[in-house]
ZADO-1210 file (C-alpha; in nm, 4 decimals, padded with zeros to 6 digits):
<atoms>
<atom x="01.4727" y="03.2307" z="03.9697" code="GLU" pos="1"/>
<atom x="01.7406" y="02.9634" z="03.9508" code="MET" pos="2"/>
<atom x="01.9860" y="03.2139" z="03.8045" code="MET" pos="3"/>
<atom x="01.9043" y="03.4573" z="04.0853" code="ASP" pos="4"/>
<atom x="01.9843" y="03.1869" z="04.3403" code="ILE" pos="5"/>
<atom x="02.3070" y="03.0993" z="04.1554" code="ALA" pos="6"/>
<atom x="02.4141" y="03.4649" z="04.1571" code="ASN" pos="7"/>
<atom x="02.3390" y="03.4890" z="04.5285" code="ARG" pos="8"/>
<atom x="02.5459" y="03.1742" z="04.5850" code="GLN" pos="9"/>
<atom x="02.8446" y="03.3318" z="04.4094" code="GLN" pos="10"/>
<atom x="02.8114" y="03.6487" z="04.6179" code="GLN" pos="11"/>
<atom x="02.7783" y="03.4392" z="04.9354" code="PHE" pos="12"/>
<atom x="03.0914" y="03.2455" z="04.8385" code="PHE" pos="13"/>
<atom x="03.2934" y="03.5636" z="04.7904" code="LEU" pos="14"/>
<atom x="03.1882" y="03.6911" z="05.1328" code="ALA" pos="15"/>
<atom x="03.2119" y="03.3619" z="05.3256" code="ASN" pos="16"/>
<atom x="03.4566" y="03.1394" z="05.1350" code="ARG" pos="17"/>
<atom x="03.1886" y="02.8684" z="05.1202" code="SER" pos="18"/>
<atom x="02.8509" y="02.8182" z="04.9553" code="TYR" pos="19"/>
<atom x="02.5245" y="02.8511" z="05.1481" code="ALA" pos="20"/>
<atom x="02.3444" y="02.5305" z="05.2386" code="THR" pos="21"/>
<atom x="01.9959" y="02.6836" z="05.2656" code="THR" pos="22"/>
<atom x="01.7959" y="02.9387" z="05.0715" code="LEU" pos="23"/>
<atom x="01.7422" y="03.1305" z="05.3952" code="GLY" pos="24"/>
<atom x="02.1176" y="03.1834" z="05.4295" code="ALA" pos="25"/>
<atom x="02.0980" y="03.3638" z="05.0953" code="LEU" pos="26"/>
<atom x="01.8114" y="03.5835" z="05.2223" code="SER" pos="27"/>
<atom x="01.5993" y="03.4306" z="04.9474" code="TYR" pos="28"/>
<atom x="01.2449" y="03.3011" z="04.9425" code="SER" pos="29"/>
<atom x="01.0741" y="03.1565" z="04.6397" code="LEU" pos="30"/>
<atom x="00.8126" y="03.3934" z="04.4885" code="PRO" pos="31"/>
<atom x="00.4580" y="03.2706" z="04.5475" code="ALA" pos="32"/>
<atom x="00.3874" y="03.2254" z="04.1752" code="GLU" pos="33"/>
<atom x="00.6859" y="02.9912" z="04.1470" code="VAL" pos="34"/>
<atom x="00.6283" y="02.8249" z="04.4840" code="GLY" pos="35"/>
<atom x="00.2924" y="02.6852" z="04.3715" code="VAL" pos="36"/>
<atom x="00.4722" y="02.5033" z="04.0879" code="ARG" pos="37"/>
<atom x="00.8052" y="02.4039" z="04.2448" code="TYR" pos="38"/>
<atom x="00.9725" y="02.3234" z="04.5738" code="ASP" pos="39"/>
<atom x="01.3226" y="02.4698" z="04.5738" code="ALA" pos="40"/>
<atom x="01.6371" y="02.3610" z="04.7505" code="GLY" pos="41"/>
<atom x="02.0136" y="02.3864" z="04.7309" code="ILE" pos="42"/>
<atom x="02.2920" y="02.1449" z="04.8087" code="GLU" pos="43"/>
<atom x="02.6445" y="02.2656" z="04.8723" code="ALA" pos="44"/>
<atom x="02.9640" y="02.0625" z="04.8809" code="ASP" pos="45"/>
<atom x="03.2115" y="02.2939" z="05.0482" code="ASN" pos="46"/>
<atom x="03.4593" y="02.0097" z="05.1058" code="GLU" pos="47"/>
<atom x="03.5047" y="01.9436" z="04.7323" code="ALA" pos="48"/>
<atom x="03.7895" y="02.0961" z="04.5335" code="THR" pos="49"/>
<atom x="03.6646" y="02.3290" z="04.4037" code="PRO" pos="50"/>
<atom x="03.3557" y="02.3770" z="04.6236" code="PRO" pos="51"/>
<atom x="03.0279" y="02.3333" z="04.4365" code="SER" pos="52"/>
<atom x="02.6528" y="02.3710" z="04.4650" code="PHE" pos="53"/>
<atom x="02.3384" y="02.2376" z="04.3015" code="THR" pos="54"/>
<atom x="02.0017" y="02.4116" z="04.2856" code="ILE" pos="55"/>
<atom x="01.7010" y="02.1813" z="04.2572" code="ASN" pos="56"/>
<atom x="01.3464" y="02.2758" z="04.1670" code="PHE" pos="57"/>
<atom x="01.1091" y="01.9827" z="04.2242" code="SER" pos="58"/>
<atom x="00.7922" y="02.0118" z="04.0167" code="ALA" pos="59"/>
<atom x="00.4578" y="01.9821" z="04.1899" code="LYS" pos="60"/>
<atom x="00.0907" y="02.0090" z="04.1007" code="GLY" pos="61"/>
<atom x="00.0208" y="02.0859" z="03.7359" code="ALA" pos="62"/>
<atom x="00.3937" y="02.1376" z="03.6751" code="GLN" pos="63"/>
<atom x="00.4824" y="01.7708" z="03.7420" code="VAL" pos="64"/>
<atom x="00.4430" y="01.6784" z="03.3745" code="SER" pos="65"/>
<atom x="00.7200" y="01.9278" z="03.2877" code="ASP" pos="66"/>
<atom x="00.9615" y="01.7631" z="03.5309" code="GLY" pos="67"/>
<atom x="01.2191" y="01.8677" z="03.7868" code="ASP" pos="68"/>
<atom x="01.4887" y="02.1265" z="03.7122" code="LEU" pos="69"/>
<atom x="01.8541" y="02.1408" z="03.8185" code="MET" pos="70"/>
<atom x="02.1296" y="02.4008" z="03.7808" code="LEU" pos="71"/>
<atom x="02.4764" y="02.3527" z="03.9269" code="ASN" pos="72"/>
<atom x="02.7761" y="02.5744" z="03.9976" code="SER" pos="73"/>
<atom x="02.9359" y="02.4742" z="03.6674" code="GLU" pos="74"/>
<atom x="02.6356" y="02.6067" z="03.4750" code="GLY" pos="75"/>
<atom x="02.5014" y="02.2616" z="03.3850" code="VAL" pos="76"/>
<atom x="02.1221" y="02.2655" z="03.3468" code="LYS" pos="77"/>
<atom x="01.9017" y="01.9567" z="03.3463" code="GLU" pos="78"/>
<atom x="01.5344" y="01.8782" z="03.3306" code="ARG" pos="79"/>
<atom x="01.4406" y="01.5385" z="03.4705" code="ASP" pos="80"/>
<atom x="01.8106" y="01.4452" z="03.4746" code="GLY" pos="81"/>
<atom x="01.8605" y="01.5119" z="03.1035" code="ASP" pos="82"/>
<atom x="02.0597" y="01.8191" z="02.9942" code="PRO" pos="83"/>
<atom x="01.9183" y="01.7982" z="02.6404" code="THR" pos="84"/>
<atom x="01.5594" y="01.8619" z="02.7633" code="LYS" pos="85"/>
<atom x="01.6242" y="02.2036" z="02.9158" code="TRP" pos="86"/>
</atoms>
């Protein structure tokens, strides 16, 4: 799902010359089976050079023990802030 969001961000950027700041702007909603395990959000820094984005999945419920997930526009992946845990 995070890769789908990242791909949508790249398409949005090509069309709008900036990254989306909400999932709704990408016409995306988290599938129910993922939504029970994670809250999803994106952050975009369109003022940076180059512009960038970060996708965050915050674990909830039974998934909390696995930790939060992050993927950014440079392809860096982290789990609980540690790229070696992904």
